C-alpha positions as CSV (number, residue, x, y, z in Angstrom):
1,X,17.1,12.7,2.6
2,X,16.8,15.5,0.1
3,X,13.3,17.0,0.5
4,X,13.2,17.2,-3.3
5,X,13.7,13.5,-3.7
6,X,11.2,11.5,-5.7
7,X,8.5,10.0,-3.5
8,X,7.5,6.4,-4.3
9,X,4.3,5.2,-2.6
10,X,4.2,1.4,-2.2
11,X,1.1,-0.3,-1.0
12,X,1.4,-3.8,0.7
13,X,-1.7,-5.9,0.5
14,X,-2.7,-8.3,3.4
15,X,-2.2,-11.3,1.1
16,X,1.5,-10.6,0.8
17,X,2.1,-9.9,4.5
18,X,0.6,-13.2,5.9
19,X,1.4,-16.8,5.6
20,X,-0.5,-18.8,2.9
21,X,-2.9,-20.3,5.5
22,X,-3.5,-16.9,7.0
23,X,-2.5,-17.9,10.5
24,X,0.4,-15.5,11.1
25,X,2.4,-12.6,9.7
26,X,4.9,-13.9,7.2
27,X,8.1,-12.3,8.8
28,X,10.3,-13.7,6.1
29,X,8.2,-11.9,3.4
30,X,8.0,-8.7,5.4
31,X,11.8,-8.8,5.8
32,X,12.2,-9.1,2.0
33,X,9.8,-6.2,1.5
34,X,11.6,-4.1,4.0
35,X,15.0,-4.9,2.4
36,X,13.6,-3.8,-0.9
37,X,12.3,-0.6,0.6
38,X,15.6,0.1,2.2
39,X,17.2,-0.3,-1.2
40,X,14.8,2.3,-2.7
41,X,15.8,4.7,0.1
42,X,19.5,4.1,-0.5
43,X,19.0,4.9,-4.2
44,X,18.1,8.4,-3.3
45,X,14.3,8.1,-3.5
46,X,11.9,8.4,-0.6
47,X,9.6,5.4,-0.1
48,X,6.3,5.7,1.7
49,X,4.6,2.5,2.7
50,X,0.8,2.1,2.8
51,X,0.4,-1.2,4.7
52,X,-2.6,-3.4,5.1
53,X,-2.4,-6.3,7.5
54,X,-3.6,-4.9,10.8
55,X,-6.9,-6.6,10.8
56,X,-5.4,-9.9,9.7
57,X,-2.6,-9.7,12.2
58,X,-5.1,-9.0,15.1
59,X,-7.4,-11.8,14.0
60,X,-4.4,-14.1,14.2
61,X,-3.5,-12.9,17.7
62,X,-7.1,-13.6,18.8
63,X,-7.3,-16.9,17.0
64,X,-9.9,-16.0,14.5
65,X,-9.9,-18.1,11.3
66,X,-12.1,-15.7,9.3
67,X,-12.9,-12.0,9.3
68,X,-15.3,-11.1,12.1
69,X,-18.7,-9.9,10.9
70,X,-19.3,-7.4,13.7
71,X,-17.6,-4.0,13.5
72,X,-16.5,-3.8,17.2
73,X,-14.7,-7.1,17.1
74,X,-13.0,-6.2,13.8
75,X,-11.9,-2.8,15.2
76,X,-10.5,-4.6,18.3
77,X,-8.5,-6.9,16.0
78,X,-7.1,-3.8,14.1
79,X,-6.1,-2.2,17.4
80,X,-4.0,-5.2,18.5
81,X,-2.8,-6.1,15.0
82,X,-1.5,-2.7,14.2
83,X,0.9,-2.9,17.2
84,X,2.2,-6.2,16.0
85,X,2.6,-5.0,12.5
86,X,4.5,-1.9,13.5
87,X,6.8,-3.8,15.8
88,X,7.8,-6.0,12.9
89,X,8.4,-3.1,10.6
90,X,10.3,-1.1,13.2
91,X,12.7,-3.9,14.2
92,X,13.5,-4.8,10.6
93,X,14.0,-1.2,9.4
94,X,16.3,-0.6,12.3
95,X,18.7,-3.0,10.7
96,X,19.1,-0.5,7.9
97,X,19.4,2.5,10.3
98,X,15.9,3.7,9.3
99,X,13.2,4.8,11.6
100,X,9.5,4.1,11.2
101,X,6.9,6.9,11.4
102,X,3.4,5.6,11.9
103,X,0.5,7.6,10.5
104,X,-3.1,6.3,10.9
105,X,-5.4,8.2,8.5
106,X,-9.1,8.1,7.6
107,X,-11.1,9.5,4.6
108,X,-11.8,12.6,6.7
109,X,-8.1,13.5,6.7
110,X,-8.4,14.2,2.9
111,X,-11.8,15.9,3.1
112,X,-10.8,19.5,3.9
113,X,-7.8,21.7,3.0
114,X,-6.8,22.1,6.6
115,X,-6.6,18.4,7.4
116,X,-4.9,17.6,4.1
117,X,-2.3,20.3,4.8
118,X,-1.7,18.8,8.3
119,X,-1.0,15.4,6.8
120,X,1.2,16.8,4.1
121,X,3.2,19.0,6.5
122,X,3.9,16.1,8.8
123,X,5.1,13.9,5.9
124,X,7.3,16.8,4.5
125,X,8.9,17.2,8.0
126,X,9.6,13.5,8.3
127,X,11.3,13.5,4.9
128,X,13.2,16.7,5.8
129,X,14.5,15.1,9.0
130,X,15.8,12.1,7.0
131,X,16.3,8.4,7.9
132,X,12.5,7.8,8.1
133,X,10.1,5.6,6.3
134,X,6.5,6.7,6.8
135,X,4.2,3.7,7.2
136,X,0.5,4.6,6.7
137,X,-2.6,2.6,7.4
138,X,-6.3,3.5,7.7
139,X,-7.3,4.3,11.2
140,X,-9.3,1.1,11.4
141,X,-9.6,0.9,15.2
142,X,-11.9,3.9,15.2
143,X,-13.1,4.3,11.6
144,X,-16.3,2.9,10.4
145,X,-16.7,3.6,6.7
146,X,-13.2,2.4,5.9
147,X,-13.8,-1.0,7.4
148,X,-17.1,-1.5,5.8
149,X,-16.4,-0.1,2.4
150,X,-12.8,1.2,2.2
151,X,-9.4,-0.2,1.6
152,X,-5.8,0.9,1.5
153,X,-5.7,0.9,-2.3
154,X,-7.9,4.0,-2.2
155,X,-5.8,5.5,0.6
156,X,-2.6,4.9,-1.3
157,X,-4.0,6.7,-4.4
158,X,-5.2,9.7,-2.4
159,X,-1.8,9.9,-0.6
160,X,0.1,9.7,-3.9
161,X,-1.8,12.7,-5.1
162,X,-1.3,14.6,-1.9
163,X,2.5,14.2,-1.8
164,X,2.9,14.4,-5.6
165,X,4.5,11.0,-5.8
166,X,6.4,10.0,-8.9
167,X,5.0,6.5,-8.8
168,X,2.4,4.4,-7.1
169,X,3.1,0.7,-6.7
170,X,0.2,-1.6,-5.6
171,X,1.7,-4.9,-4.5
172,X,-0.7,-7.8,-4.3
173,X,-0.7,-11.6,-4.6
174,X,-1.1,-11.7,-8.5
175,X,1.3,-10.6,-11.2
176,X,-1.0,-7.9,-12.6
177,X,-4.1,-7.6,-14.6
178,X,-4.8,-10.4,-17.0
179,X,-6.6,-10.5,-20.3
180,X,-9.2,-13.0,-21.4
181,X,-6.4,-15.5,-22.3
182,X,-4.7,-15.3,-18.9
183,X,-1.8,-13.1,-20.1
184,X,-0.5,-10.2,-18.1
185,X,-1.5,-6.8,-19.6
186,X,1.9,-5.1,-19.3
187,X,0.8,-1.5,-20.2
188,X,-2.5,0.3,-20.0
189,X,-3.1,3.7,-21.7
190,X,-6.8,3.9,-21.0
191,X,-8.3,2.1,-18.0
192,X,-11.7,2.0,-19.6
193,X,-10.2,-0.4,-22.1
194,X,-9.4,-3.0,-19.5
195,X,-12.2,-2.9,-17.0
196,X,-13.8,-5.8,-18.8
197,X,-11.0,-8.0,-17.5
198,X,-11.6,-7.3,-13.8
199,X,-13.1,-10.0,-11.6
200,X,-14.8,-8.7,-8.4
201,X,-13.1,-10.8,-5.8
202,X,-11.2,-10.3,-2.6
203,X,-9.0,-12.4,-0.4
204,X,-10.0,-14.1,2.9
205,X,-8.3,-11.4,5.0
206,X,-8.5,-8.5,2.6
207,X,-11.1,-5.9,1.6
208,X,-10.0,-4.5,-1.8
209,X,-9.8,-6.6,-5.0
210,X,-8.8,-5.8,-8.5
211,X,-11.7,-3.4,-8.9
212,X,-10.5,-1.1,-6.2
213,X,-6.9,-1.3,-7.6
214,X,-8.1,-0.1,-11.0
215,X,-10.1,2.7,-9.3
216,X,-6.9,3.7,-7.4
217,X,-4.9,3.6,-10.6
218,X,-7.4,5.8,-12.2
219,X,-7.1,8.4,-9.4
220,X,-3.4,8.4,-9.6
221,X,-3.0,8.5,-13.4
222,X,-5.6,11.2,-13.7
223,X,-3.3,13.3,-11.5
224,X,-0.4,12.5,-13.7
225,X,1.1,9.8,-11.5
226,X,1.9,6.4,-13.1
227,X,0.7,3.3,-11.2
228,X,1.7,-0.3,-11.2
229,X,0.0,-3.5,-10.0
230,X,2.6,-6.2,-9.3
231,X,3.2,-9.3,-7.3
232,X,4.5,-8.8,-3.8
233,X,5.8,-12.4,-3.8
234,X,8.8,-11.0,-5.6
235,X,9.9,-7.9,-3.5
236,X,13.3,-7.8,-5.1
237,X,11.7,-6.4,-8.3
238,X,10.5,-3.2,-6.6
239,X,13.6,-1.4,-7.8
240,X,13.1,-2.8,-11.3
241,X,9.5,-1.6,-11.3
242,X,10.7,1.9,-10.4
243,X,13.2,1.8,-13.2
244,X,10.7,0.8,-15.8
245,X,11.1,-3.0,-15.9
246,X,9.9,-5.9,-13.8
247,X,6.6,-7.8,-14.2
248,X,3.3,-6.2,-13.6
249,X,0.6,-4.0,-15.2
250,X,1.8,-0.4,-15.7
251,X,-0.9,2.3,-16.0
252,X,0.4,5.4,-17.8
253,X,-0.4,8.9,-16.6
254,X,-3.3,10.6,-18.3
255,X,-1.7,14.0,-18.1
256,X,1.6,15.6,-17.2
257,X,1.9,16.5,-13.6
């Protein structure tokens, strides 16, 4: 892969990685997402995945039907679930002759120049080596603040700024941000104009809702990076979203990078 290739950061929410009843990873959906990511790579762009799903996957392995309330149990679920999740990604990407590079990050990794540079240098080297799709998640098995208050939407925005991505795509279980009439808002120039349409809600196995996605879009667009909120139920449209079409809410950059 050309080190100068455009970097596309794609965040997968828990809701699109699990079955509708939340009892297992949806391997068919993950396969479709992986296939779409491989298509992005083959087009000459470098995809980086920010993947949720570790907590939900681990909860399923232990037989929990809802998110544990105590931190230690939740962290144990993340430790087991992350392994299951990466096994799924690794096996599927191998079909496209692509390797997986797992990076588990926390807010502290973005807090100082030295730690930020360490993360950036690792990602740059992976891209330089080629044939690799970095898959990033919060370090939920040891982190505290992230599990209580954080989410991968925020992480994906921070990462997009760090690697100077050309686009951030937040895939979720809805088609985008809707107005008061239930219509998808296709393009947003000023996020302040659409915050009134946000409902503060999250999924059964997820942390972030539309509020965090708008905050993440604000971080990205302020840095000159366009962001899109779109439905992960239709992974085939990822390439369309990158090329300027597809269904979703597109947030335009607030300044030129």
